[in-house]
N, CA and C atoms of all chains as a GROMACS GRO file, in nm:
protein
  651
    1MET      N    1  12.522  10.214  12.964
    1MET     CA    2  12.459  10.105  12.886
    1MET      C    3  12.308  10.111  12.907
    2ILE      N    4  12.234  10.119  12.795
    2ILE     CA    5  12.089  10.128  12.803
    2ILE      C    6  12.028  10.004  12.740
    3ASP      N    7  11.944   9.937  12.815
    3ASP     CA    8  11.882   9.814  12.765
    3ASP      C    9  11.752   9.850  12.695
    4TYR      N   10  11.750   9.837  12.563
    4TYR     CA   11  11.627   9.862  12.488
    4TYR      C   12  11.543   9.734  12.494
    5VAL      N   13  11.469   9.721  12.603
    5VAL     CA   14  11.400   9.596  12.634
    5VAL      C   15  11.299   9.552  12.528
    6PRO      N   16  11.218   9.643  12.473
    6PRO     CA   17  11.121   9.595  12.374
    6PRO      C   18  11.187   9.530  12.252
    7GLY      N   19  11.311   9.565  12.224
    7GLY     CA   20  11.387   9.496  12.120
    7GLY      C   21  11.347   9.532  11.978
    8LYS      N   22  11.409   9.460  11.884
    8LYS     CA   23  11.388   9.500  11.744
    8LYS      C   24  11.248   9.468  11.696
    9THR      N   25  11.182   9.369  11.756
    9THR     CA   26  11.045   9.338  11.715
    9THR      C   27  10.955   9.460  11.736
   10ALA      N   28  10.966   9.522  11.853
   10ALA     CA   29  10.884   9.640  11.881
   10ALA      C   30  10.920   9.755  11.788
   11TRP      N   31  11.047   9.764  11.754
   11TRP     CA   32  11.092   9.869  11.660
   11TRP      C   33  11.023   9.850  11.525
   12TYR      N   34  11.027   9.727  11.476
   12TYR     CA   35  10.965   9.699  11.346
   12TYR      C   36  10.812   9.711  11.354
   13GLU      N   37  10.756   9.676  11.467
   13GLU     CA   38  10.610   9.686  11.480
   13GLU      C   39  10.562   9.831  11.480
   14GLU      N   40  10.655   9.923  11.499
   14GLU     CA   41  10.622  10.066  11.488
   14GLU      C   42  10.651  10.116  11.347
   15ASN      N   43  10.679  10.021  11.256
   15ASN     CA   44  10.706  10.053  11.114
   15ASN      C   45  10.830  10.139  11.098
   16GLN      N   46  10.931  10.109  11.178
   16GLN     CA   47  11.058  10.182  11.170
   16GLN      C   48  11.151  10.112  11.070
   17PRO      N   49  11.250  10.185  11.017
   17PRO     CA   50  11.335  10.129  10.911
   17PRO      C   51  11.425  10.015  10.959
   18ARG      N   52  11.476   9.939  10.860
   18ARG     CA   53  11.562   9.825  10.887
   18ARG      C   54  11.681   9.828  10.791
   19GLU      N   55  11.785   9.756  10.828
   19GLU     CA   56  11.897   9.732  10.739
   19GLU      C   57  11.920   9.582  10.733
   20GLY      N   58  12.000   9.540  10.634
   20GLY     CA   59  12.029   9.398  10.618
   20GLY      C   60  11.959   9.340  10.497
   21LYS      N   61  11.967   9.206  10.484
   21LYS     CA   62  11.906   9.140  10.368
   21LYS      C   63  11.756   9.165  10.361
   22ALA      N   64  11.693   9.188  10.475
   22ALA     CA   65  11.548   9.208  10.480
   22ALA      C   66  11.503   9.333  10.406
   23VAL      N   67  11.597   9.420  10.372
   23VAL     CA   68  11.561   9.538  10.292
   23VAL      C   69  11.506   9.495  10.157
   24ASP      N   70  11.553   9.378  10.108
   24ASP     CA   71  11.507   9.328   9.978
   24ASP      C   72  11.371   9.259   9.987
   25GLU      N   73  11.324   9.234  10.107
   25GLU     CA   74  11.192   9.173  10.124
   25GLU      C   75  11.086   9.284  10.120
   26ILE      N   76  10.965   9.246  10.085
   26ILE     CA   77  10.855   9.343  10.094
   26ILE      C   78  10.781   9.314  10.224
   27TRP      N   79  10.788   9.408  10.316
   27TRP     CA   80  10.709   9.400  10.439
   27TRP      C   81  10.583   9.484  10.415
   28ILE      N   82  10.474   9.440  10.475
   28ILE     CA   83  10.348   9.507  10.441
   28ILE      C   84  10.343   9.652  10.488
   29GLY      N   85  10.425   9.686  10.588
   29GLY     CA   86  10.435   9.826  10.629
   29GLY      C   87  10.493   9.914  10.519
   30ASP      N   88  10.567   9.851  10.425
   30ASP     CA   89  10.626   9.926  10.314
   30ASP      C   90  10.521   9.963  10.209
   31VAL      N   91  10.415   9.883  10.201
   31VAL     CA   92  10.322   9.898  10.088
   31VAL      C   93  10.178   9.931  10.130
   32ALA      N   94  10.150   9.927  10.259
   32ALA     CA   95  10.012   9.954  10.304
   32ALA      C   96   9.976  10.100  10.275
   33GLY      N   97   9.857  10.121  10.228
   33GLY     CA   98   9.811  10.257  10.200
   33GLY      C   99   9.751  10.319  10.326
   34SER      N  100   9.786  10.443  10.351
   34SER     CA  101   9.741  10.507  10.475
   34SER      C  102   9.621  10.598  10.454
   35GLU      N  103   9.564  10.594  10.333
   35GLU     CA  104   9.456  10.690  10.302
   35GLU      C  105   9.318  10.641  10.346
   36VAL      N  106   9.310  10.526  10.409
   36VAL     CA  107   9.180  10.469  10.444
   36VAL      C  108   9.103  10.561  10.541
   37PRO      N  109   8.971  10.577  10.519
   37PRO     CA  110   8.894  10.661  10.610
   37PRO      C  111   8.879  10.598  10.748
   38THR      N  112   8.873  10.685  10.848
   38THR     CA  113   8.852  10.640  10.986
   38THR      C  114   8.735  10.717  11.046
   39CYS      N  115   8.682  10.664  11.153
   39CYS     CA  116   8.574  10.734  11.224
   39CYS      C  117   8.582  10.698  11.372
   40SER      N  118   8.505  10.772  11.450
   40SER     CA  119   8.500  10.745  11.594
   40SER      C  120   8.381  10.654  11.625
   41LEU      N  121   8.376  10.605  11.748
   41LEU     CA  122   8.266  10.518  11.790
   41LEU      C  123   8.130  10.586  11.782
   42THR      N  124   8.130  10.718  11.804
   42THR     CA  125   8.002  10.789  11.820
   42THR      C  126   7.949  10.850  11.690
   43GLU      N  127   8.028  10.847  11.585
   43GLU     CA  128   7.982  10.906  11.459
   43GLU      C  129   7.869  10.821  11.400
   44THR      N  130   7.773  10.888  11.339
   44THR     CA  131   7.661  10.811  11.281
   44THR      C  132   7.698  10.758  11.142
   45ILE      N  133   7.630  10.651  11.106
   45ILE     CA  134   7.656  10.588  10.976
   45ILE      C  135   7.624  10.686  10.862
   46GLY      N  136   7.520  10.767  10.882
   46GLY     CA  137   7.486  10.864  10.778
   46GLY      C  138   7.600  10.962  10.753
   47ASP      N  139   7.657  11.015  10.862
   47ASP     CA  140   7.769  11.109  10.848
   47ASP      C  141   7.891  11.041  10.787
   48ILE      N  142   7.917  10.920  10.832
   48ILE     CA  143   8.034  10.846  10.781
   48ILE      C  144   8.016  10.819  10.631
   49ARG      N  145   7.895  10.780  10.594
   49ARG     CA  146   7.868  10.746  10.454
   49ARG      C  147   7.891  10.868  10.364
   50ARG      N  148   7.846  10.986  10.411
   50ARG     CA  149   7.866  11.107  10.331
   50ARG      C  150   8.014  11.140  10.316
   51ARG      N  151   8.090  11.111  10.420
   51ARG     CA  152   8.233  11.146  10.424
   51ARG      C  153   8.320  11.046  10.348
   52THR      N  154   8.270  10.924  10.328
   52THR     CA  155   8.356  10.819  10.274
   52THR      C  156   8.304  10.765  10.141
   53GLN      N  157   8.239  10.850  10.066
   53GLN     CA  158   8.183  10.805   9.937
   53GLN      C  159   8.294  10.746   9.850
   54GLY      N  160   8.264  10.631   9.790
   54GLY     CA  161   8.362  10.565   9.706
   54GLY      C  162   8.444  10.460   9.779
   55TRP      N  163   8.431  10.458   9.911
   55TRP     CA  164   8.504  10.359   9.990
   55TRP      C  165   8.408  10.248  10.036
   56ASP      N  166   8.459  10.127  10.048
   56ASP     CA  167   8.376  10.020  10.103
   56ASP      C  168   8.429   9.976  10.240
   57THR      N  169   8.518  10.059  10.296
   57THR     CA  170   8.576  10.028  10.427
   57THR      C  171   8.593  10.157  10.506
   58CYS      N  172   8.561  10.152  10.636
   58CYS     CA  173   8.595  10.262  10.726
   58CYS      C  174   8.639  10.198  10.857
   59VAL      N  175   8.751  10.244  10.909
   59VAL     CA  176   8.807  10.184  11.031
   59VAL      C  177   8.765  10.268  11.152
   60VAL      N  178   8.710  10.202  11.251
   60VAL     CA  179   8.668  10.272  11.373
   60VAL      C  180   8.788  10.273  11.469
   61VAL      N  181   8.828  10.395  11.508
   61VAL     CA  182   8.948  10.409  11.592
   61VAL      C  183   8.917  10.495  11.715
   62ASP      N  184   9.002  10.482  11.816
   62ASP     CA  185   8.990  10.569  11.933
   62ASP      C  186   9.073  10.696  11.906
   63PRO      N  187   9.073  10.793  11.999
   63PRO     CA  188   9.144  10.919  11.971
   63PRO      C  189   9.294  10.901  11.944
   64ARG      N  190   9.353  10.789  11.988
   64ARG     CA  191   9.496  10.765  11.962
   64ARG      C  192   9.518  10.691  11.830
   65GLY      N  193   9.409  10.657  11.760
   65GLY     CA  194   9.423  10.585  11.634
   65GLY      C  195   9.425  10.435  11.651
   66VAL      N  196   9.395  10.387  11.771
   66VAL     CA  197   9.392  10.242  11.794
   66VAL      C  198   9.264  10.183  11.736
   67VAL      N  199   9.279  10.076  11.661
   67VAL     CA  200   9.165  10.014  11.592
   67VAL      C  201   9.070   9.948  11.693
   68LEU      N  202   8.942   9.985  11.679
   68LEU     CA  203   8.839   9.928  11.766
   68LEU      C  204   8.744   9.837  11.688
   69GLY      N  205   8.723   9.872  11.561
   69GLY     CA  206   8.629   9.794  11.481
   69GLY      C  207   8.638   9.832  11.334
   70LEU      N  208   8.554   9.769  11.257
   70LEU     CA  209   8.559   9.788  11.112
   70LEU      C  210   8.417   9.800  11.056
   71LEU      N  211   8.400   9.893  10.963
   71LEU     CA  212   8.274   9.905  10.890
   71LEU      C  213   8.301   9.866  10.746
   72ARG      N  214   8.235   9.762  10.700
   72ARG     CA  215   8.247   9.724  10.560
   72ARG      C  216   8.121   9.770  10.488
   73LYS      N  217   8.110   9.731  10.361
   73LYS     CA  218   8.001   9.782  10.276
   73LYS      C  219   7.864   9.763  10.343
   74LYS      N  220   7.844   9.643  10.398
   74LYS     CA  221   7.715   9.612  10.460
   74LYS      C  222   7.682   9.709  10.574
   75GLU      N  223   7.780   9.736  10.660
   75GLU     CA  224   7.757   9.826  10.773
   75GLU      C  225   7.741   9.971  10.724
   76LEU      N  226   7.817  10.008  10.620
   76LEU     CA  227   7.809  10.144  10.568
   76LEU      C  228   7.675  10.171  10.499
   77GLU      N  229   7.605  10.063  10.464
   77GLU     CA  230   7.474  10.077  10.402
   77GLU      C  231   7.360  10.057  10.502
   78SER      N  232   7.394  10.045  10.630
   78SER     CA  233   7.291  10.019  10.732
   78SER      C  234   7.226  10.150  10.778
   79ASP      N  235   7.145  10.144  10.882
   79ASP     CA  236   7.067  10.257  10.933
   79ASP      C  237   7.154  10.383  10.952
   80ALA      N  238   7.115  10.490  10.886
   80ALA     CA  239   7.192  10.614  10.888
   80ALA      C  240   7.202  10.674  11.028
   81ASN      N  241   7.106  10.642  11.115
   81ASN     CA  242   7.106  10.700  11.250
   81ASN      C  243   7.184  10.617  11.351
   82ALA      N  244   7.224  10.498  11.312
   82ALA     CA  245   7.301  10.413  11.403
   82ALA      C  246   7.442  10.470  11.418
   83THR      N  247   7.504  10.446  11.532
   83THR     CA  248   7.643  10.488  11.550
   83THR      C  249   7.735  10.378  11.500
   84ALA      N  250   7.860  10.417  11.476
   84ALA     CA  251   7.959  10.318  11.432
   84ALA      C  252   7.969  10.205  11.533
   85GLU      N  253   7.966  10.241  11.660
   85GLU     CA  254   7.979  10.141  11.766
   85GLU      C  255   7.868  10.036  11.759
   86GLN      N  256   7.749  10.080  11.721
   86GLN     CA  257   7.634   9.989  11.720
   86GLN      C  258   7.640   9.885  11.609
   87VAL      N  259   7.705   9.919  11.499
   87VAL     CA  260   7.700   9.827  11.384
   87VAL      C  261   7.837   9.771  11.343
   88MET      N  262   7.944   9.823  11.403
   88MET     CA  263   8.078   9.783  11.358
   88MET      C  264   8.106   9.636  11.386
   89ARG      N  265   8.204   9.584  11.311
   89ARG     CA  266   8.255   9.450  11.341
   89ARG      C  267   8.369   9.472  11.440
   90PRO      N  268   8.350   9.434  11.567
   90PRO     CA  269   8.452   9.466  11.667
   90PRO      C  270   8.575   9.376  11.653
   91GLY      N  271   8.689   9.431  11.696
   91GLY     CA  272   8.813   9.353  11.702
   91GLY      C  273   8.851   9.284  11.573
   92PRO      N  274   8.862   9.358  11.463
   92PRO     CA  275   8.897   9.293  11.336
   92PRO      C  276   9.039   9.237  11.337
   93LYS      N  277   9.062   9.141  11.249
   93LYS     CA  278   9.195   9.082  11.237
   93LYS      C  279   9.292   9.188  11.183
   94THR      N  280   9.406   9.199  11.245
   94THR     CA  281   9.506   9.298  11.201
   94THR      C  282   9.640   9.229  11.182
   95PHE      N  283   9.727   9.297  11.107
   95PHE     CA  284   9.860   9.245  11.080
   95PHE      C  285   9.963   9.351  11.120
   96ARG      N  286  10.082   9.304  11.162
   96ARG     CA  287  10.189   9.397  11.198
   96ARG      C  288  10.264   9.436  11.070
   97PRO      N  289  10.327   9.554  11.070
   97PRO     CA  290  10.395   9.600  10.948
   97PRO      C  291  10.517   9.518  10.908
   98ASN      N  292  10.572   9.439  11.000
   98ASN     CA  293  10.691   9.361  10.968
   98ASN      C  294  10.658   9.220  10.918
   99VAL      N  295  10.530   9.197  10.887
   99VAL     CA  296  10.491   9.072  10.820
   99VAL      C  297  10.527   9.086  10.673
  100THR      N  298  10.583   8.981  10.614
  100THR     CA  299  10.617   8.991  10.472
  100THR      C  300  10.490   8.979  10.389
  101LEU      N  301  10.499   9.028  10.266
  101LEU     CA  302  10.384   9.021  10.176
  101LEU      C  303  10.342   8.876  10.152
  102GLN      N  304  10.440   8.787  10.140
  102GLN     CA  305  10.409   8.645  10.121
  102GLN      C  306  10.332   8.589  10.241
  103GLU      N  307  10.375   8.627  10.362
  103GLU     CA  308  10.307   8.578  10.483
  103GLU      C  309  10.164   8.631  10.489
  104LEU      N  310  10.147   8.758  10.452
  104LEU     CA  311  10.013   8.817  10.453
  104LEU      C  312   9.922   8.744  10.354
  105LEU      N  313   9.973   8.722  10.234
  105LEU     CA  314   9.890   8.656  10.132
  105LEU      C  315   9.854   8.514  10.174
  106LYS      N  316   9.948   8.445  10.236
  106LYS     CA  317   9.918   8.309  10.282
  106LYS      C  318   9.802   8.313  10.384
  107SER      N  319   9.811   8.409  10.477
  107SER     CA  320   9.707   8.422  10.578
  107SER      C  321   9.573   8.459  10.513
  108MET      N  322   9.578   8.550  10.416
  108MET     CA  323   9.454   8.592  10.348
  108MET      C  324   9.392   8.474  10.274
  109ARG      N  325   9.477   8.394  10.211
  109ARG     CA  326   9.425   8.276  10.139
  109ARG      C  327   9.371   8.174  10.237
  110ASP      N  328   9.446   8.150  10.345
  110ASP     CA  329   9.404   8.050  10.443
  110ASP      C  330   9.271   8.088  10.508
  111HIS      N  331   9.251   8.218  10.532
  111HIS     CA  332   9.130   8.264  10.599
  111HIS      C  333   9.026   8.318  10.501
  112GLU      N  334   9.054   8.299  10.372
  112GLU     CA  335   8.962   8.342  10.266
  112GLU      C  336   8.925   8.490  10.279
  113ILE      N  337   9.026   8.572  10.308
  113ILE     CA  338   9.005   8.717  10.316
  113ILE      C  339   9.022   8.774  10.175
  114GLN      N  340   8.914   8.833  10.124
  114GLN     CA  341   8.918   8.885   9.986
  114GLN      C  342   8.932   9.037   9.984
  115THR      N  343   8.910   9.101  10.097
  115THR     CA  344   8.904   9.248  10.098
  115THR      C  345   9.028   9.307  10.164
  116ASN      N  346   9.010   9.424  10.224
  116ASN     CA  347   9.123   9.493  10.286
  116ASN      C  348   9.166   9.429  10.417
  117SER      N  349   9.296   9.424  10.439
  117SER     CA  350   9.349   9.383  10.569
  117SER      C  351   9.409   9.505  10.636
  118LEU      N  352   9.391   9.512  10.767
  118LEU     CA  353   9.439   9.627  10.842
  118LEU      C  354   9.581   9.603  10.892
  119VAL      N  355   9.662   9.706  10.882
  119VAL     CA  356   9.800   9.700  10.931
  119VAL      C  357   9.810   9.794  11.050
  120THR      N  358   9.851   9.740  11.165
  120THR     CA  359   9.860   9.822  11.286
  120THR      C  360   9.995   9.802  11.355
  121THR      N  361  10.028   9.897  11.441
  121THR     CA  362  10.146   9.881  11.526
  121THR      C  363  10.119   9.772  11.630
  122GLY      N  364  10.222   9.737  11.703
  122GLY     CA  365  10.205   9.637  11.808
  122GLY      C  366  10.103   9.678  11.912
  123GLU      N  367  10.084   9.809  11.926
  123GLU     CA  368   9.987   9.860  12.024
  123GLU      C  369   9.850   9.881  11.961
  124GLY      N  370   9.835   9.843  11.834
  124GLY     CA  371   9.704   9.848  11.771
  124GLY      C  372   9.672   9.976  11.697
  125ARG      N  373   9.769  10.067  11.685
  125ARG     CA  374   9.744  10.194  11.615
  125ARG      C  375   9.744  10.170  11.464
  126LEU      N  376   9.643  10.224  11.396
  126LEU     CA  377   9.627  10.200  11.253
  126LEU      C  378   9.740  10.264  11.172
  127LEU      N  379   9.804  10.184  11.088
  127LEU     CA  380   9.906  10.236  10.996
  127LEU      C  381   9.853  10.247  10.855
  128GLY      N  382   9.764  10.155  10.817
  128GLY     CA  383   9.709  10.158  10.683
  128GLY      C  384   9.635  10.030  10.651
  129VAL      N  385   9.599  10.018  10.525
  129VAL     CA  386   9.530   9.897  10.480
  129VAL      C  387   9.596   9.846  10.353
  130ILE      N  388   9.578   9.718  10.327
  130ILE     CA  389   9.625   9.661  10.201
  130ILE      C  390   9.519   9.563  10.152
  131SER      N  391   9.480   9.580  10.027
  131SER     CA  392   9.378   9.490   9.973
  131SER      C  393   9.445   9.364   9.922
  132ARG      N  394   9.367   9.258   9.914
  132ARG     CA  395   9.424   9.132   9.863
  132ARG      C  396   9.468   9.151   9.718
  133ALA      N  397   9.387   9.225   9.641
  133ALA     CA  398   9.422   9.247   9.500
  133ALA      C  399   9.556   9.321   9.489
  134ASP      N  400   9.575   9.425   9.573
  134ASP     CA  401   9.701   9.500   9.569
  134ASP      C  402   9.818   9.412   9.614
  135ALA      N  403   9.793   9.331   9.716
  135ALA     CA  404   9.899   9.243   9.766
  135ALA      C  405   9.940   9.143   9.658
  136GLU      N  406   9.841   9.083   9.592
  136GLU     CA  407   9.870   8.986   9.485
  136GLU      C  408   9.947   9.055   9.372
  137ALA      N  409   9.898   9.174   9.333
  137ALA     CA  410   9.960   9.245   9.220
  137ALA      C  411  10.103   9.287   9.253
  138THR      N  412  10.124   9.334   9.376
  138THR     CA  413  10.259   9.376   9.415
  138THR      C  414  10.356   9.259   9.412
  139LEU      N  415  10.308   9.145   9.460
  139LEU     CA  416  10.395   9.027   9.463
  139LEU      C  417  10.427   8.979   9.321
  140ILE      N  418  10.326   8.979   9.234
  140ILE     CA  419  10.351   8.938   9.094
  140ILE      C  420  10.451   9.032   9.029
  141HIS      N  421  10.433   9.162   9.052
  141HIS     CA  422  10.524   9.262   8.996
  141HIS      C  423  10.665   9.241   9.048
  142GLU      N  424  10.676   9.216   9.179
  142GLU     CA  425  10.809   9.198   9.240
  142GLU      C  426  10.876   9.072   9.187
  143ASN      N  427  10.799   8.964   9.175
  143ASN     CA  428  10.856   8.838   9.123
  143ASN      C  429  10.902   8.856   8.978
  144ALA      N  430  10.824   8.930   8.900
  144ALA     CA  431  10.861   8.955   8.760
  144ALA      C  432  10.988   9.038   8.752
  145ALA      N  433  10.997   9.138   8.841
  145ALA     CA  434  11.117   9.223   8.843
  145ALA      C  435  11.241   9.144   8.881
  146GLN      N  436  11.224   9.052   8.977
  146GLN     CA  437  11.338   8.969   9.018
  146GLN      C  438  11.378   8.873   8.907
  147GLY      N  439  11.277   8.821   8.835
  147GLY     CA  440  11.305   8.730   8.723
  147GLY      C  441  11.379   8.801   8.612
  148ALA      N  442  11.340   8.929   8.591
  148ALA     CA  443  11.405   9.006   8.484
  148ALA      C  444  11.547   9.047   8.522
  149GLY      N  445  11.566   9.065   8.656
  149GLY     CA  446  11.698   9.108   8.702
  149GLY      C  447  11.790   8.991   8.708
  150MET      N  448  12.707   9.792  13.607
  150MET     CA  449  12.645   9.850  13.489
  150MET      C  450  12.494   9.859  13.512
  151SER      N  451  12.438   9.980  13.497
  151SER     CA  452  12.295   9.994  13.519
  151SER      C  453  12.220   9.978  13.387
  152ALA      N  454  12.096   9.930  13.395
  152ALA     CA  455  12.014   9.914  13.275
  152ALA      C  456  11.887   9.994  13.293
  153LYS      N  457  11.842  10.058  13.184
  153LYS     CA  458  11.722  10.139  13.189
  153LYS      C  459  11.638  10.104  13.066
  154VAL      N  460  11.507  10.101  13.084
  154VAL     CA  461  11.418  10.061  12.974
  154VAL      C  462  11.369  10.184  12.897
  155PHE      N  463  11.378  10.179  12.764
  155PHE     CA  464  11.336  10.291  12.680
  155PHE      C  465  11.232  10.247  12.578
  156SER      N  466  11.148  10.341  12.538
  156SER     CA  467  11.048  10.314  12.434
  156SER      C  468  11.108  10.342  12.296
  157VAL      N  469  11.032  10.310  12.189
  157VAL     CA  470  11.078  10.335  12.052
  157VAL      C  471  11.107  10.484  12.031
  158SER      N  472  11.014  10.570  12.075
  158SER     CA  473  11.035  10.714  12.051
  158SER      C  474  11.155  10.766  12.129
  159GLU      N  475  11.176  10.712  12.248
  159GLU     CA  476  11.292  10.756  12.326
  159GLU      C  477  11.422  10.706  12.262
  160VAL      N  478  11.415  10.586  12.205
  160VAL     CA  479  11.533  10.533  12.136
  160VAL      C  480  11.569  10.623  12.018
  161LYS      N  481  11.468  10.665  11.942
  161LYS     CA  482  11.494  10.752  11.827
  161LYS      C  483  11.558  10.883  11.872
  162GLN      N  484  11.509  10.933  11.984
  162GLN     CA  485  11.563  11.058  12.036
  162GLN      C  486  11.710  11.040  12.078
  163LEU      N  487  11.738  10.928  12.143
  163LEU     CA  488  11.876  10.901  12.186
  163LEU      C  489  11.970  10.884  12.066
  164LEU      N  490  11.919  10.819  11.961
  164LEU     CA  491  12.002  10.800  11.841
  164LEU      C  492  12.034  10.935  11.777
  165GLU      N  493  11.934  11.023  11.776
  165GLU     CA  494  11.958  11.157  11.721
  165GLU      C  495  12.062  11.233  11.802
  166GLN      N  496  12.073  11.195  11.928
  166GLN     CA  497  12.170  11.263  12.015
  166GLN      C  498  12.306  11.193  12.012
  167GLY      N  499  12.320  11.090  11.927
  167GLY     CA  500  12.452  11.028  11.911
  167GLY      C  501  12.473  10.894  11.978
  168ALA      N  502  12.368  10.834  12.031
  168ALA     CA  503  12.385  10.702  12.096
  168ALA      C  504  12.420  10.596  11.992
  169GLN      N  505  12.486  10.488  12.037
  169GLN     CA  506  12.522  10.376  11.951
  169GLN      C  507  12.423  10.262  11.975
  170LEU      N  508  12.397  10.186  11.871
  170LEU     CA  509  12.309  10.070  11.884
  170LEU      C  510  12.393   9.943  11.882
  171LEU      N  511  12.373   9.859  11.981
  171LEU     CA  512  12.445   9.731  11.988
  171LEU      C  513  12.344   9.617  11.978
  172ASP      N  514  12.358   9.541  11.870
  172ASP     CA  515  12.273   9.423  11.847
  172ASP      C  516  12.349   9.303  11.899
  173VAL      N  517  12.290   9.232  11.996
  173VAL     CA  518  12.361   9.118  12.057
  173VAL      C  519  12.307   8.983  12.007
  174LEU      N  520  12.234   8.987  11.896
  174LEU     CA  521  12.182   8.862  11.838
  174LEU      C  522  12.292   8.792  11.756
  175ALA      N  523  12.262   8.670  11.715
  175ALA     CA  524  12.359   8.593  11.636
  175ALA      C  525  12.386   8.663  11.503
  176ALA      N  526  12.504   8.637  11.447
  176ALA     CA  527  12.548   8.708  11.326
  176ALA      C  528  12.452   8.687  11.209
  177ASP      N  529  12.398   8.564  11.193
  177ASP     CA  530  12.310   8.541  11.078
  177ASP      C  531  12.179   8.619  11.093
  178GLU      N  532  12.132   8.633  11.216
  178GLU     CA  533  12.011   8.713  11.239
  178GLU      C  534  12.038   8.860  11.207
  179PHE      N  535  12.156   8.903  11.249
  179PHE     CA  536  12.195   9.042  11.222
  179PHE      C  537  12.204   9.067  11.071
  180GLU      N  538  12.261   8.972  11.000
  180GLU     CA  539  12.274   8.988  10.854
  180GLU      C  540  12.136   8.999  10.788
  181HIS      N  541  12.041   8.925  10.842
  181HIS     CA  542  11.906   8.930  10.782
  181HIS      C  543  11.841   9.066  10.805
  182ASP      N  544  11.842   9.110  10.928
  182ASP     CA  545  11.782   9.242  10.956
  182ASP      C  546  11.834   9.295  11.087
  183HIS      N  547  11.847   9.424  11.092
  183HIS     CA  548  11.887   9.493  11.216
  183HIS      C  549  11.845   9.639  11.208
  184LEU      N  550  11.850   9.704  11.322
  184LEU     CA  551  11.815   9.845  11.327
  184LEU      C  552  11.924   9.925  11.255
  185PRO      N  553  11.887  10.031  11.186
  185PRO     CA  554  11.985  10.108  11.108
  185PRO      C  555  12.103  10.156  11.193
  186GLY      N  556  12.222  10.128  11.141
  186GLY     CA  557  12.344  10.174  11.206
  186GLY      C  558  12.393  10.088  11.321
  187ALA      N  559  12.325   9.977  11.349
  187ALA     CA  560  12.363   9.895  11.464
  187ALA      C  561  12.496   9.824  11.441
  188ILE      N  562  12.566   9.797  11.550
  188ILE     CA  563  12.689   9.717  11.551
  188ILE      C  564  12.650   9.581  11.608
  189ASN      N  565  12.703   9.475  11.550
  189ASN     CA  566  12.670   9.341  11.598
  189ASN      C  567  12.785   9.281  11.678
  190ILE      N  568  12.757   9.254  11.803
  190ILE     CA  569  12.847   9.171  11.883
  190ILE      C  570  12.757   9.068  11.952
  191PRO      N  571  12.753   8.945  11.898
  191PRO     CA  572  12.667   8.843  11.959
  191PRO      C  573  12.695   8.828  12.108
  192LEU      N  574  12.590   8.809  12.184
  192LEU     CA  575  12.602   8.808  12.330
  192LEU      C  576  12.712   8.713  12.379
  193LYS      N  577  12.723   8.597  12.314
  193LYS     CA  578  12.823   8.499  12.357
  193LYS      C  579  12.966   8.549  12.335
  194LEU      N  580  12.980   8.646  12.247
  194LEU     CA  581  13.114   8.698  12.215
  194LEU      C  582  13.141   8.832  12.282
  195LEU      N  583  13.044   8.879  12.358
  195LEU     CA  584  13.058   9.013  12.417
  195LEU      C  585  13.151   9.009  12.538
  196ASP      N  586  13.266   9.073  12.522
  196ASP     CA  587  13.360   9.086  12.634
  196ASP      C  588  13.437   9.217  12.615
  197ALA      N  589  13.534   9.240  12.698
  197ALA     CA  590  13.606   9.368  12.693
  197ALA      C  591  13.675   9.388  12.558
  198THR      N  592  13.722   9.278  12.498
  198THR     CA  593  13.793   9.290  12.369
  198THR      C  594  13.697   9.328  12.257
  199THR      N  595  13.586   9.254  12.246
  199THR     CA  596  13.491   9.283  12.137
  199THR      C  597  13.422   9.418  12.160
  200ALA      N  598  13.400   9.451  12.285
  200ALA     CA  599  13.332   9.578  12.316
  200ALA      C  600  13.420   9.699  12.286
  201ALA      N  601  13.546   9.674  12.256
  201ALA     CA  602  13.637   9.785  12.224
  201ALA      C  603  13.595   9.855  12.095
  202ARG      N  604  13.510   9.787  12.014
  202ARG     CA  605  13.458   9.850  11.892
  202ARG      C  606  13.366   9.968  11.924
  203LEU      N  607  13.316   9.969  12.044
  203LEU     CA  608  13.220  10.073  12.082
  203LEU      C  609  13.292  10.198  12.130
  204ASP      N  610  13.230  10.311  12.105
  204ASP     CA  611  13.284  10.438  12.151
  204ASP      C  612  13.247  10.455  12.299
  205ARG      N  613  13.346  10.459  12.384
  205ARG     CA  614  13.319  10.466  12.528
  205ARG      C  615  13.258  10.600  12.571
  206ASN      N  616  13.267  10.696  12.483
  206ASN     CA  617  13.217  10.829  12.520
  206ASN      C  618  13.073  10.855  12.477
  207ARG      N  619  13.013  10.754  12.413
  207ARG     CA  620  12.873  10.771  12.369
  207ARG      C  621  12.786  10.663  12.433
  208PRO      N  622  12.661  10.697  12.463
  208PRO     CA  623  12.571  10.596  12.522
  208PRO      C  624  12.556  10.476  12.428
  209VAL      N  625  12.536  10.360  12.485
  209VAL     CA  626  12.517  10.238  12.406
  209VAL      C  627  12.377  10.183  12.434
  210LEU      N  628  12.299  10.167  12.328
  210LEU     CA  629  12.165  10.107  12.339
  210LEU      C  630  12.175   9.961  12.298
  211VAL      N  631  12.148   9.871  12.389
  211VAL     CA  632  12.161   9.728  12.361
  211VAL      C  633  12.023   9.671  12.333
  212TYR      N  634  12.014   9.589  12.227
  212TYR     CA  635  11.885   9.524  12.203
  212TYR      C  636  11.904   9.380  12.156
  213CYS      N  637  11.799   9.301  12.178
  213CYS     CA  638  11.792   9.167  12.118
  213CYS      C  639  11.658   9.159  12.046
  214ASN      N  640  11.598   9.042  12.043
  214ASN     CA  641  11.477   9.026  11.962
  214ASN      C  642  11.355   9.096  12.020
  215ASP      N  643  11.318   9.056  12.139
  215ASP     CA  644  11.203   9.118  12.204
  215ASP      C  645  11.217   9.100  12.354
  216PHE      N  646  11.106   9.110  12.424
  216PHE     CA  647  11.109   9.102  12.570
  216PHE      C  648  11.175   8.972  12.616
  217GLY      N  649  11.244   8.979  12.728
  217GLY     CA  650  11.297   8.857  12.788
  217GLY      C  651  11.447   8.853  12.785
   0.00000   0.00000   0.00000
């Protein structure tokens, strides 16, 4: 007999699959996009800006992919010689992948978050991002599909 | 009965090797969500009779909600 002490919460926080009625729910780990650019603490804003053209977000991570900070448009447009560490927004708000889309949207509305939200494992490793616009659109689409079904 | 603590990656490895998953949460919680392939025997109902559903020749991974 093996006691899996971290339990199912830790399993879901690693974005692992589930069975049961919850399969019909949209968890943000199901829909978060993983293509978001990342950078290290020591990379300069100039280098990051060249590498992330077209993006208004870059996530600062450690070598294991754990989120350390966030660069938004304002930081990405700052001094090209500054390092990510010097200008980043440290400790950004993150969400676990087993949060439902409805719960995420409620939190985004309550905290007036209009941009991307970060999705991480329980240990803080970046899984992806989801924008408020994408979250709203996905929920509208899902509700319409359920209404039609 | 000895108990040993495993991580998510170790659990996946054990499942690939044929281990069984035993969910000891209440039936309604199990119906809502559970780990793929898990068998549900709520802790209050777990005894020699209900445990007979398990294969005695394969390791059993027991889980509940989270730590504690």
